[in-house]
C-alpha positions as CSV (number, residue, x, y, z in Angstrom):
1,X,20.8,21.4,2.3
2,X,21.7,18.7,-0.1
3,X,20.1,15.4,-1.0
4,X,21.5,12.0,-0.5
5,X,20.6,9.4,-3.1
6,X,19.3,6.1,-1.9
7,X,20.8,3.4,-4.1
8,X,19.4,-0.1,-4.7
9,X,22.5,-2.4,-4.0
10,X,21.3,-5.0,-6.4
11,X,21.1,-2.6,-9.4
12,X,23.3,0.2,-8.1
13,X,20.6,2.6,-9.4
14,X,19.3,5.4,-7.2
15,X,15.6,5.0,-6.4
16,X,15.0,7.8,-3.9
17,X,16.6,10.7,-2.2
18,X,16.6,12.0,1.4
19,X,17.6,15.4,2.6
20,X,21.0,15.6,4.4
21,X,20.1,17.8,7.4
22,X,23.7,17.4,8.8
23,X,24.4,17.7,12.5
24,X,22.5,20.9,13.1
25,X,19.3,19.5,11.6
26,X,19.6,16.2,13.5
27,X,20.2,18.2,16.7
28,X,17.1,20.3,16.1
29,X,15.0,17.2,15.6
30,X,16.2,15.8,18.9
31,X,15.5,19.1,20.6
32,X,12.0,19.2,19.2
33,X,11.3,15.7,20.4
34,X,12.6,16.6,23.9
35,X,10.4,19.7,23.9
36,X,7.3,17.6,23.0
37,X,8.0,14.9,25.6
38,X,6.4,16.7,28.6
39,X,3.1,17.1,26.7
40,X,3.2,13.5,25.6
41,X,3.9,12.4,29.2
42,X,0.9,14.3,30.4
43,X,-1.3,12.7,27.7
44,X,-3.7,10.1,29.1
45,X,-2.5,6.5,28.7
46,X,-5.7,5.6,26.8
47,X,-5.0,8.4,24.3
48,X,-1.4,7.4,23.9
49,X,-2.4,3.8,23.3
50,X,-4.8,4.9,20.6
51,X,-1.9,6.8,18.8
52,X,0.5,3.8,19.1
53,X,-2.2,1.4,18.0
54,X,-2.8,3.5,14.9
55,X,1.0,3.4,14.1
56,X,0.8,-0.4,14.3
57,X,-2.2,-0.5,12.0
58,X,-0.5,1.8,9.5
59,X,2.6,-0.4,9.5
60,X,0.5,-3.5,8.9
61,X,-1.5,-1.8,6.2
62,X,1.6,-0.7,4.4
63,X,3.7,-3.7,5.2
64,X,4.3,-4.7,1.6
65,X,5.4,-1.2,0.7
66,X,7.7,-1.0,3.8
67,X,9.2,-4.5,3.0
68,X,9.9,-3.4,-0.6
69,X,11.7,-0.3,0.6
70,X,13.8,-2.5,2.9
71,X,14.7,-4.8,0.0
72,X,15.7,-1.9,-2.2
73,X,17.7,-0.1,0.5
74,X,19.5,-3.2,1.9
75,X,19.3,-5.9,-0.7
76,X,17.6,-8.2,1.8
77,X,15.4,-11.1,0.6
78,X,11.7,-10.1,0.6
79,X,10.8,-12.8,3.2
80,X,13.3,-11.3,5.6
81,X,12.1,-7.8,5.0
82,X,8.5,-8.8,5.7
83,X,9.6,-10.4,8.9
84,X,11.5,-7.2,9.9
85,X,8.4,-5.1,9.2
86,X,6.2,-7.4,11.3
87,X,8.6,-7.4,14.1
88,X,8.9,-3.6,14.1
89,X,5.1,-3.1,14.0
90,X,4.7,-5.3,17.1
91,X,6.5,-2.6,19.2
92,X,3.4,-0.4,18.6
93,X,0.7,-3.0,19.2
């Protein structure tokens, strides 16, 4: 596997890297998620809601960090990135 550099479009400098898993790796991730689905479906709604609520809380707690990452990846203004994080977090509320 190789790494893909993540470049800040405003500086053209790399600031992170991600592993390029290629098609086989992506397919394996999808297969793993599909295999986990029956157990998740059988999980009590109250338990699932607790997990999803925690995802929301973590996104809110780390909203500044997530917004900064969006800015660096996409070159968006910080206000727009903060709005994007808040909007995404609401899906887990």
